[in-house]
C-alpha positions as CSV (number, residue, x, y, z in Angstrom):
1,X,178.2,114.5,134.0
2,X,175.9,112.0,132.3
3,X,174.1,112.4,129.0
4,X,170.7,111.1,129.2
5,X,169.5,110.4,125.6
6,X,166.2,111.1,124.4
7,X,163.9,108.0,123.7
8,X,164.2,107.1,120.1
9,X,161.5,108.7,118.1
10,X,159.9,106.7,115.5
11,X,160.2,107.5,111.8
12,X,157.6,109.9,110.2
13,X,157.9,107.3,107.4
14,X,156.7,104.4,109.3
15,X,153.3,106.1,110.8
16,X,151.6,106.2,107.3
17,X,152.4,102.5,107.1
18,X,150.4,101.9,110.2
19,X,147.8,104.5,109.9
20,X,146.7,104.1,106.3
21,X,145.6,100.3,106.5
22,X,143.9,101.4,109.9
23,X,141.9,104.0,108.2
24,X,140.9,101.7,105.4
25,X,140.0,99.0,107.8
26,X,137.5,101.6,109.8
27,X,136.0,102.8,106.7
28,X,135.4,99.0,105.8
29,X,134.0,98.0,109.0
30,X,131.7,101.3,108.9
31,X,130.7,100.3,105.4
32,X,129.7,96.8,106.4
33,X,127.8,98.5,109.4
34,X,125.9,100.9,107.5
35,X,124.8,98.1,105.1
36,X,123.6,95.7,107.5
37,X,121.7,98.5,109.2
38,X,119.8,99.7,105.9
39,X,119.2,95.9,105.1
40,X,117.4,95.5,108.5
41,X,115.6,98.8,108.4
42,X,114.6,97.6,104.9
43,X,113.4,94.4,105.9
44,X,111.8,95.6,108.7
45,X,109.6,98.4,106.8
46,X,108.4,95.8,104.1
47,X,107.4,93.3,106.8
48,X,105.6,96.2,108.4
49,X,103.8,97.0,105.2
50,X,102.8,93.2,104.6
51,X,101.4,93.1,108.0
52,X,99.6,96.3,107.7
53,X,98.1,95.2,104.2
54,X,97.3,91.8,106.0
55,X,95.1,93.6,108.8
56,X,93.2,95.2,106.1
57,X,92.6,92.0,104.1
58,X,95.4,92.1,101.6
59,X,98.2,89.7,101.2
60,X,101.4,89.9,99.2
61,X,103.6,86.8,99.1
62,X,106.2,85.1,97.4
63,X,107.2,81.5,96.5
64,X,110.5,82.0,97.4
65,X,111.9,85.7,98.4
66,X,115.6,86.7,99.0
67,X,117.6,89.9,99.8
68,X,120.9,90.4,99.5
69,X,123.1,92.8,97.2
70,X,126.1,93.4,99.9
71,X,128.1,95.6,99.5
72,X,126.7,98.1,97.1
73,X,123.2,97.6,96.9
74,X,119.8,96.3,98.7
75,X,118.5,93.4,96.3
76,X,115.2,91.8,96.6
77,X,114.3,88.8,94.5
78,X,110.7,87.5,94.8
79,X,109.8,84.7,92.6
80,X,105.9,84.3,91.8
81,X,104.9,87.5,93.6
82,X,101.1,87.2,94.5
83,X,98.8,90.1,95.3
84,X,95.0,89.7,96.6
85,X,92.8,92.0,98.0
86,X,89.7,90.4,99.6
87,X,87.7,93.6,99.6
88,X,87.6,94.5,96.3
89,X,87.9,90.7,95.1
90,X,90.9,90.9,92.7
91,X,94.2,89.0,92.7
92,X,97.6,89.7,90.4
93,X,100.1,87.3,90.0
94,X,103.5,87.7,88.6
95,X,106.4,85.3,87.3
96,X,109.3,87.4,89.2
97,X,109.9,90.5,90.6
98,X,113.3,91.8,91.2
99,X,114.5,95.1,92.9
100,X,117.7,96.9,93.5
101,X,118.5,100.1,95.4
102,X,122.1,101.3,95.8
103,X,123.1,102.2,99.3
104,X,125.4,104.7,98.0
105,X,122.3,106.7,96.6
106,X,119.5,106.4,99.1
107,X,116.2,107.0,97.3
108,X,116.9,105.3,94.2
109,X,114.8,102.0,93.2
110,X,114.7,100.2,89.9
111,X,112.5,97.1,89.8
112,X,112.0,94.7,86.9
113,X,108.9,92.6,86.3
114,X,109.2,89.0,84.5
115,X,106.2,88.1,82.1
116,X,103.7,86.7,82.4
117,X,101.3,88.6,84.7
118,X,97.6,86.9,85.5
119,X,95.0,89.8,86.7
120,X,91.5,88.4,87.9
121,X,88.5,90.5,89.6
122,X,85.8,87.5,89.4
123,X,82.9,89.9,90.6
124,X,83.4,92.5,88.1
125,X,84.0,90.4,85.4
126,X,87.9,91.0,84.7
127,X,90.5,88.2,83.9
128,X,93.2,89.2,81.9
129,X,96.9,87.5,81.1
130,X,99.7,90.0,80.2
131,X,103.1,89.4,78.8
132,X,105.9,91.7,77.9
133,X,109.6,91.5,76.8
134,X,111.0,93.7,79.3
135,X,109.1,95.6,82.0
136,X,111.3,98.2,84.2
137,X,110.0,100.8,87.0
138,X,112.5,103.4,88.5
139,X,111.9,105.6,91.0
140,X,113.9,108.6,92.7
141,X,112.9,110.1,96.0
142,X,114.1,112.5,98.5
143,X,113.4,114.2,101.8
144,X,110.7,116.2,99.7
145,X,109.0,113.3,98.3
146,X,109.0,111.7,95.1
147,X,111.0,113.1,92.4
148,X,110.8,110.8,89.4
149,X,108.5,107.8,88.7
150,X,109.0,106.0,85.4
151,X,107.6,102.7,84.0
152,X,108.8,100.9,80.9
153,X,107.1,98.2,79.1
154,X,108.5,96.8,75.8
155,X,106.1,94.6,73.6
156,X,103.3,94.7,76.1
157,X,100.3,92.1,75.1
158,X,97.1,91.9,77.2
159,X,94.6,89.3,76.4
160,X,91.3,88.1,78.0
161,X,90.9,85.1,79.3
162,X,88.3,82.7,78.0
163,X,85.6,83.2,80.9
164,X,86.0,86.9,80.7
165,X,82.9,89.4,80.5
166,X,85.0,92.6,80.0
167,X,87.3,92.6,77.2
168,X,90.3,94.9,77.7
169,X,89.6,98.5,76.9
170,X,92.0,98.3,73.9
171,X,93.3,95.6,71.7
172,X,97.1,95.0,72.5
173,X,98.5,95.9,69.0
174,X,96.9,99.3,69.1
175,X,98.1,100.5,72.4
176,X,101.9,100.6,72.8
177,X,102.7,101.4,76.6
């Protein structure tokens, strides 16, 4: 009678050595795919919003704009952003706008505005310059809508340009925003 030996079984200790790196690799690949999908969706949404505004006579542009933030956030950096509305005959220009949204916390966005800002509405007689030390806006939204929106301006100063017919509704040293 011959003995048929059973095939050698792998040790239980070797399986985790193979499984653990495979699980980590799968998680990393899924996270990379998630980040790139979120980045694509956000970029397309911003492009659609800008196209919609352009169809209504409004323009938004940046001298240079970059997106990034991989792997934990979506970051937007826009130098010299400019908004104009032909229908309202107004324009706003900033030095820089940066925004970040952590991808692990959907619905949260923080934006930072760099000074100075120029605002003009010639038909109405408005032309102002504004400067500040620090300006931050934060928003939290969920499926039910906007939950929180905050603005913070430190050392805000608004001055009328020399050709302005309408003075600011307040003197900057009297109003702390």
